[in-house]
Structure formats: structure tokens, C-alpha cells
C-alpha positions in Angstrom: -0.5 0.1 0.1 1.5 3.2 -0.7 1.9 6.2 1.6 -0.7 9.2 0.2 -3.5 6.2 -0.5 -6.7 7.7 1.5 -8.0 5.3 3.7 -11.7 6.4 4.6 -14.6 5.4 6.8 -15.9 3.5 4.1 -13.1 2.6 1.4 -10.2 3.8 -0.2 -9.5 6.4 -2.9 -6.1 7.2 -4.6 -4.5 8.7 -7.8 -5.1 6.3 -10.5 -1.2 4.6 -10.4 -0.2 6.7 -8.6 -1.8 5.5 -5.2 -4.3 3.1 -6.6 -2.9 0.2 -8.8 -4.9 -2.9 -10.0 -2.4 -4.7 -6.6 -3.0 -2.0 -4.7 -7.2 -2.9 -5.5 -6.9 -6.5 -5.2 -5.3 -6.1 -1.8 -8.6 -4.3 -0.4 -11.0 -6.4 -2.0 -9.3 -9.8 -0.3 -9.5 -7.5 2.4 -13.2 -6.8 2.5 -14.4 -10.4 0.9 -12.8 -11.6 4.2 -14.7 -9.1 5.9 -17.7 -9.6 4.5 -16.5 -14.0 5.7 -16.3 -13.2 8.8 -20.2 -12.3 8.9 -20.0 -9.1 10.8 -23.0 -7.8 9.9 -25.5 -11.2 9.8 -23.5 -13.5 12.3 -24.8 -17.1 11.2 -24.5 -16.6 7.1 -22.9 -19.4 5.4 -19.7 -19.7 4.0 -19.0 -17.5 0.5 -21.2 -14.5 1.0 -21.9 -13.1 -2.7 -20.8 -9.5 -3.0 -22.0 -7.2 -5.7 -19.9 -5.3 -7.4 -20.4 -2.1 -9.9 -18.6 1.3 -11.0 -18.5 4.3 -12.2 -18.0 5.3 -15.8 -13.9 6.1 -15.5 -11.3 4.9 -17.9 -9.8 3.1 -14.9 -12.8 0.8 -14.1 -12.8 -2.1 -16.4 -9.2 -2.9 -15.1 -10.0 -2.2 -11.5 -13.5 -4.1 -11.7 -11.4 -7.1 -12.9 -8.8 -6.4 -10.0 -11.7 -6.5 -7.4 -13.5 -9.5 -8.9 -9.9 -11.5 -8.5 -9.7 -10.5 -4.9 -12.8 -11.3 -4.4 -13.3 -14.6 -5.6 -9.7 -15.0 -4.4 -10.9 -15.5 -0.7 -14.0 -17.4 -2.0 -16.6 -14.5 -1.9 -19.1 -15.2 -5.4 -19.4 -11.7 -7.4 -22.4 -10.7 -8.5 -21.2 -8.0 -11.9 -23.9 -5.1 -12.5 -21.9 -3.0 -14.2 -21.8 0.7 -14.8 -24.7 1.8 -12.4 -25.4 4.7 -10.0 -23.6 3.8 -6.3 -27.3 3.4 -5.3 -27.9 1.4 -7.2 -25.3 -1.1 -6.1 -26.4 -0.5 -2.8 -30.2 -1.6 -3.6 -28.6 -4.6 -5.6 -26.6 -5.6 -2.2 -30.3 -5.4 -0.5 -31.7 -7.0 -3.7 -29.6 -10.2 -3.7 -29.2 -10.6 0.2 -25.3 -10.2 -0.9 -23.1 -10.5 2.3 -22.1 -6.8 1.0 -21.1 -4.7 -2.1 -18.2 -2.3 -3.8 -18.8 1.0 -5.8 -16.0 1.4 -7.9 -16.3 5.1 -8.3 -14.3 8.5 -6.9 -17.7 9.9 -7.1 -17.3 14.0 -7.4 -13.0 13.7 -7.8 -11.3 14.8 -10.3 -10.6 12.4 -13.7 -7.3 10.7 -12.4 -8.7 9.4 -9.0 -10.8 6.1 -8.4 -11.8 4.7 -5.1 -13.5 1.2 -4.2 -16.4 2.3 -1.7 -17.3 -0.5 0.9 -21.6 -1.5 1.4 -22.4 -3.4 4.4 -25.0 -6.8 4.2 -27.8 -4.1 5.1 -27.3 -1.9 1.6 -25.3 0.8 3.8 -21.5 1.9 3.9 -19.4 0.6 6.7 -19.4 2.8 9.5 -16.0 3.6 11.9 -15.5 0.2 13.8 -16.4 -1.9 10.3 -14.2 0.6 7.8 -11.0 -0.1 10.6 -11.7 -4.3 10.8 -11.4 -3.9 6.7 -8.2 -1.8 6.9 -6.4 -4.1 9.2 -7.1 -7.0 7.2 -6.0 -4.8 4.0 -2.4 -4.5 6.2 -2.1 -8.2 6.7 -3.1 -10.2 3.9 -1.3 -13.4 5.8 -5.0 -13.5 7.4 -7.0 -14.0 4.6 -6.5 -17.9 4.4 -6.7 -20.8 1.5 -10.4 -20.7 0.0 -12.1 -22.3 -2.8 -12.0 -19.7 -5.6 -16.0 -17.4 -5.7 -18.1 -18.0 -8.9 -19.0 -14.5 -11.0 -22.3 -14.3 -12.2 -24.0 -11.1 -13.9 -27.2 -8.7 -13.2 -28.6 -6.9 -16.0 -31.6 -5.6 -14.4 -30.4 -3.7 -11.5 -30.7 -0.6 -12.8 -34.2 -1.3 -13.9 -35.1 -2.7 -10.6 -34.0 0.8 -9.3 -36.1 2.8 -11.5 -39.3 0.9 -10.8 -38.5 1.1 -7.2 -38.3 4.8 -7.4 -41.3 5.3 -9.4 -43.4 3.1 -6.8 -42.5 5.4 -3.9 -46.0 6.9 -2.7 -44.5 10.4 -2.4 -44.3 10.4 -6.2 -47.4 11.3 -8.0 -46.5 9.6 -10.8 -49.4 11.2 -13.0 -49.8 14.7 -11.7 -45.5 14.8 -12.8 -47.0 13.5 -16.6 -49.4 15.6 -17.0 -47.0 18.6 -16.4 -45.0 17.5 -19.3 -41.7 19.0 -17.7 -39.1 20.0 -19.7 -35.6 19.3 -18.1 -32.3 19.8 -19.1 -29.6 17.2 -17.7 -26.0 16.8 -18.0 -24.4 13.5 -16.5 -20.9 14.9 -16.7 -20.3 11.7 -19.1 -20.2 9.5 -15.9 -22.8 6.6 -14.7 -26.2 9.0 -14.6 -26.9 9.5 -18.5 -29.1 7.0 -19.8 -31.0 6.0 -16.2 -31.4 9.4 -15.3 -32.8 10.2 -18.5 -35.0 6.6 -18.6 -36.0 8.0 -15.5 -37.2 11.6 -16.7 -38.5 10.0 -19.9 -40.9 8.0 -17.7 -42.0 10.1 -16.1 -43.4 12.2 -19.1 -40.7 15.2 -19.4 -38.8 16.3 -22.4 -35.3 15.8 -22.4 -33.0 18.2 -23.6 -29.2 16.3 -22.3 -25.3 17.2 -22.5 -22.6 14.8 -21.6 -25.0 11.9 -21.9 -22.0 9.5 -23.1 -20.6 7.0 -19.9 -17.3 6.7 -21.2 -15.7 8.8 -17.8 -14.1 11.5 -20.0 -14.9 14.5 -18.0 -15.6 17.6 -19.7 -15.8 19.7 -16.9 -14.6 19.4 -12.9 -17.0 16.9 -12.0 -19.2 17.7 -9.0 -22.0 19.5 -9.1 -21.4 22.9 -7.9 -22.6 25.9 -9.1 -19.3 27.1 -10.9 -19.1 23.8 -12.4 -22.6 24.2 -14.4 -21.9 26.9 -16.6 -22.4 24.7 -19.9 -26.4 23.5 -18.4 -27.2 27.0 -17.5 -26.7 28.0 -21.1 -28.9 24.6 -21.9 -31.6 25.9 -20.0 -31.5 28.9 -21.3 -30.9 28.2 -25.0 -34.1 25.3 -24.6 -36.4 27.1 -22.4 -36.5 24.1 -20.1 -38.6 24.3 -17.5 -35.6 23.2 -14.5 -32.0 21.9 -15.2 -30.6 18.7 -13.7 -26.9 18.4 -12.7 -25.8 14.9 -11.6 -22.1 13.5 -10.7 -20.7 10.5 -11.8 -21.6 7.9 -10.0 -24.9 9.4 -9.7 -25.7 9.9 -5.6 -25.9 13.7 -5.4 -28.0 16.1 -7.5 -28.0 19.8 -8.7 -30.4 22.2 -9.6 -30.6 25.0 -12.3 -33.8 27.1 -11.8 -35.9 27.9 -15.6 -34.1 31.5 -15.6 -30.2 29.6 -15.7 -28.9 29.8 -12.6 -27.2 27.3 -10.7 -29.2 27.7 -7.5 -27.2 25.4 -5.0 -27.0 22.1 -3.9 -28.9 22.3 -0.6 -31.9 23.3 -2.4 -31.8 19.7 -3.5 -32.8 18.7 -0.1 -34.6 21.2 0.9 -36.7 20.7 -2.1 -37.2 17.2 -1.1 -37.8 17.8 2.4 -41.1 20.1 1.0 -42.2 17.2 -1.3 -42.2 14.4 1.6 -43.2 16.6 4.5 -46.0 18.6 2.0 -47.5 15.6 1.0 -49.9 12.9 2.5 -48.5 13.0 6.1 -47.8 9.2 7.2 -50.1 7.5 10.3 -49.1 8.5 13.5 -48.8 11.1 15.9 -45.4 11.2 16.5 -43.0 14.2 15.7 -41.6 14.0 12.3 -38.0 14.0 11.8 -35.3 15.0 9.0 -31.8 14.0 9.6 -28.6 16.4 8.1 -25.0 16.8 8.9 -23.6 19.6 10.6 -22.6 21.6 8.1 -26.2 21.4 6.1 -27.5 24.7 5.0 -30.5 26.4 6.9 -32.7 26.2 4.2 -33.4 22.6 5.6 -34.1 23.3 8.5 -36.5 26.3 7.7 -38.0 23.5 4.6 -38.8 21.3 8.0 -39.7 23.7 10.5 -42.5 24.6 8.3 -44.2 21.6 8.1 -43.5 21.2 11.8 -41.0 18.2 11.4 -37.9 18.3 14.2 -34.2 18.2 12.7 -31.4 16.0 14.3 -27.9 17.0 12.9 -24.8 14.4 12.5 -21.3 14.5 11.8 -20.4 15.0 8.6 -20.2 11.9 6.1 -23.0 9.7 4.4 -22.9 6.6 7.1 -23.8 8.5 10.2 -26.6 10.0 8.5 -27.4 7.3 7.9 -27.4 5.0 10.6 -29.5 8.3 12.3 -32.5 8.1 9.9 -33.0 4.6 10.5 -32.1 5.2 14.8 -34.7 7.8 14.8 -37.3 6.2 12.2 -36.7 9.7 10.3 -38.8 10.7 7.4 -36.1 12.0 4.7 -32.4 12.9 5.4 -29.6 13.5 3.3 -26.7 15.8 3.1 -26.3 19.5 1.7 -24.1 18.3 -1.2 -27.3 17.5 -3.1 -27.7 14.0 -1.6 -31.1 13.2 -0.5 -31.5 10.2 1.6 -35.0 8.8 1.2 -35.7 5.9 3.6 -39.2 4.6 2.2 -37.0 3.4 -0.4 -33.3 2.6 1.2 -31.1 4.7 3.6 -28.3 6.5 1.2 -27.9 9.1 -1.4 -29.9 8.7 -4.4 -29.9 11.3 -7.3 -32.9 9.3 -9.3 -35.5 10.0 -6.4 -33.7 13.6 -5.6 -35.4 14.2 -9.1 -38.5 12.5 -8.8 -39.2 14.2 -5.6 -37.6 17.6 -7.1 -40.8 17.1 -10.2 -43.3 15.5 -7.6 -42.8 19.1 -5.7 -42.8 21.5 -9.4 -46.0 19.4 -10.1 -47.9 19.6 -6.8 -47.4 23.6 -6.2 -47.4 24.8 -9.9 -44.8 27.0 -9.0 -41.4 27.5 -10.8 -38.4 27.2 -9.2 -37.0 30.3 -9.0 -40.2 31.2 -6.9 -39.9 28.5 -4.6 -36.6 30.1 -3.7 -37.5 33.2 -3.7 -40.4 32.2 -1.1 -37.9 31.1 1.2 -35.0 33.0 3.2 -31.9 33.8 1.7 -28.4 32.8 3.2 -25.2 32.6 1.9 -22.3 30.0 3.0 -18.2 30.5 2.6 -15.8 27.7 2.9 -12.0 28.3 4.1 -9.6 26.3 5.3 -6.8 27.1 8.0 -3.3 25.4 8.2 -3.0 22.9 11.2 -0.1 22.8 13.8 2.2 19.7 13.3 3.0 19.5 16.8 0.5 18.8 19.5 -2.4 19.2 16.6 -4.8 17.8 19.4 -4.4 20.2 21.9 -4.1 23.3 19.2 -7.9 22.2 18.4 -8.6 22.3 22.1 -7.2 26.0 22.1 -9.2 27.2 18.8 -12.6 25.4 19.8 -11.7 27.0 23.3 -11.1 30.4 22.1 -14.7 30.3 20.0 -16.8 29.8 22.6 -15.2 32.9 24.6 -15.5 34.7 21.6 -19.4 33.7 20.8 -20.3 32.9 24.4 -24.1 33.3 23.4 -24.2 30.6 20.6 -25.7 27.2 20.7 -22.9 24.8 20.2 -22.4 21.0 19.1 -19.4 19.1 20.0 -20.4 15.9 18.0 -17.9 16.7 14.9 -15.5 19.2 15.8 -16.9 22.3 17.1 -20.8 24.1 15.8 -21.5 27.4 16.8 -25.2 28.0 15.9 -27.5 31.1 16.1 -31.2 31.4 15.2 -30.2 32.9 11.4 -26.6 31.7 11.1 -23.8 29.1 12.1 -20.0 28.3 12.2 -19.0 25.1 11.7 -14.9 24.3 12.4 -13.6 20.9 12.5 -9.7 18.8 11.3 -10.2 17.4 8.1 -10.3 13.8 8.2 -8.4 13.5 4.8 -5.5 16.6 4.6 -3.8 17.9 7.5 -6.3 21.2 7.5 -8.6 23.1 9.2 -12.0 23.0 7.6 -13.9 26.0 8.2 -17.5 27.0 6.7 -20.2 29.2 7.6 -23.5 30.4 7.1 -25.2 33.7 7.5 -28.2 36.2 5.6 -25.4 38.2 4.0 -21.8 36.7 2.1 -20.3 39.4 4.6 -21.2 38.1 7.9 -20.5 34.6 6.9 -17.1 35.6 6.0 -16.4 37.1 9.0 -17.0 34.0 11.0 -14.7 32.1 9.0 -12.4 34.9 9.3 -12.7 34.9 12.9 -11.8 31.2 13.2 -8.8 31.1 11.2 -7.4 34.1 13.5 -8.0 31.9 16.3 -6.7 29.0 14.6 -3.6 30.8 13.1 -2.8 31.7 17.2 -3.3 28.5 17.9 -0.4 26.8 15.3 2.0 29.5 16.4 
């Protein structure tokens, strides 16, 4: 293993040919296969569990899929290959096949030179910290794999169709109402895995689709993250085609961003806010309990406002999809997600899912009869400012403690949350300071009604970080 390979809670990622090679991929696949055999999530499962393997469209994908398959079968796992698919399709396929786990070969929104392995447990959710640590231990000790009879390989060409069928069956999606609106949709799939499935879903919802970058060759024509500064071509397509809405997905189709009918990219946080409105504003679930929406600590207040409008409580978790997913299930939440365009609707599964997000967006537009820009203007507006600061190399833990203490002294009136670094919150603004999990830096993010107010919060945090590092 290389020294610069990034090992996270639920997977590994790196630059192809430098950090991530077929040999490295095989080693991690063998480790995950051994983990699946141990039955961490399903004690009593028989030997030789199956593992679902799917990938996005990156050009390194075929070689890495072969390496993953070789690694899994060498430790006795059977492989179910579902091909080039959205990451949420892999998660759903794990559940469908009652598999021992899954591996999605994708670097998500990372630049084109990257790839990664994302590890999925037998429940269709990414591994948590303890499980990820166990896989890492196995990867570091290949002698512990043992000899096994080789597993077999089968294919499942119907995984995407099952996924889309399940989306269209959701009670929050009034398919006939959406079809009657005959929405015109501009679609940008950045030449990742999302072109065919997203187009298929939209057309099944009666939309007229005009697309760019729908090919699945992995040759990204722009930076793949669906943030406003990368969506200029989609914005131009919306204006040129007169579309009702523009939709962009990332290469592995778990995040979705929106461009309004004027060609303005409205920011990824609105994806979850609109999904919350679509679900909470529909038919109320049975029962008298308080409805819960889950999001992470760095998600915009537009989500909180949407939940509050419908009388729902908001529970925030540490940053990371698995934390949100676990809380959704633990609290029986109605919906959840992340402010990066990731919608998690447990009526289908507790994972980020761009097809679900698209369908909920259209359901909201069809029900309310408003344009996207009208939905945005009807709610309070906020500005998010992100920054970073150097993290001292000597006694870094004490340095972070000093930063947190300084922030508490500077802002004694703020509500505090220490689940993941320190989050200071007021009614209409917040500041989140936390050490990065992948770089020797401190991440600073703030939101306020104006950019100047958000920048002031970030600047004060940066000043305290610099003081603690000196």
C-alpha cells in the first residue's frame, strides 16, 4: 500500500497509477471479502457470501473491476457484477440479493485522475468506523486471509431497471400528476454513469429531455462536482432550450444539483430542502409522533427552514453519509441527507440517491405549480462561505482544543455542538470548525444571511487557528 492512499471510514481512494493500482485494489478487495466472510453484520451466514460489484464510467473502471473480482473470488466470495451503474443502484442490489456486501468502484465527484473503492455492508449502507477499521486491518495483514476455494462470477443486468421501478412506486411520487405537467428538463451527467438511467427516469415521468454529457465514457468535460461554478454549460442549455429546470448529477449519481428556469444554479443545499418539502408537504404518515429530518452539521439552514415549516424536528449528525444513514434508521426519520445534493429517502433506502432526488423535485413542482425560482425566492436566503486553515503539526489535538475554547469565549451566546469538531449556531447563522479527515488542515464553513456576515465568522475562526498554530 502506498503512503498517500486515502483511507476513509468506508473505503479507499487515490490517484490512478500512483496510489491506486490493480495490485492495491486486489489487496483491499481481498480484505473486504474476508470481512464479509466474517459475518460482521449477519452472524450465522453460511460460507462464501456474495458481493455485489458495480462501477461508474471512469476509464480505469474496467481494470479495477477485474482486480476487485479477482480479489473477492480468491477469498471464496461469489461476485455479482452489475456493470456501470449509479452507486445507489449498488446499494439496492446488495439488499435485493441479500448479499454479504458490495463494492462501488467510484471516486464520486473527484477529478478524472482519481478512483476509489466504496465498501457497502450487508444492509446496503456504507461501512461505519469500526467496520472500516476492521477492513483496514485485514488489508494490512494479507497473511490472515487464508486459503479458500475460488468463488464464482455472475451478472445482473436488471439492477438499474429495478432501481428506477422502485423510485416510481414511491408514494411521495405522484407519477400521473408529474406526467401531466410535461416538464422540459435539461440534463448534464458529466459523461459518468448517470446519462442513460437519469434520462430513462425522466422520460418515464413524461419529461422532454435535452441533454449534454450523457455518454458513459468517463471522459469528464469539466470538473465533475455539481457545484454552481461547474454548471455553466447546463445553465446555457436551460436558457437555450427554454427548460423548466436543469438537473446535474455527479459521476456516480448519488448527488443532484439544480439550475432554475432562468439558467441560475441555485446551490446544492436546495436539492435536499426541496425533497423535504416534497415529502413533508404530501400525505402525512400515520401516527401522531413528531416527524424527524436528519442532516449533517454543515448542511444549510434552508433545510431546517423547510422542515420547520411542516412542523418537523431536525437532527444533525457528524459529516459523512454513514452518520446520516445510521441516524435516519435509528430515529425512523422521514427523510434526510446532506447539503451537497445528497437526498436520502428511507422509504426506498438510507443512501444518497440522485434518481430519488430528481423525482421528488418534479413531484414538488407538479404539486405546488411554482417555478424553481419562485420556490427559492419564497424562502429566506443564506450565503455559505468555506475556508481552511493550516493545522499545527506539533500537539495538533491540543491546538484544536485551544481553537474551540477561543471560539466559545468569542461567541458565548452561541448554541454549541461538539459531535464533529465545534459548531456554533444562532437562529439565522452558524459556524462549523473541524479538522479534515483527509488533509492536514482545519475546515471552516459558515452560513449567514449575507456573504459579509458569513465571511466574518470564517475570518474569526481562521484568526484563532493561526494563533493556536503559532
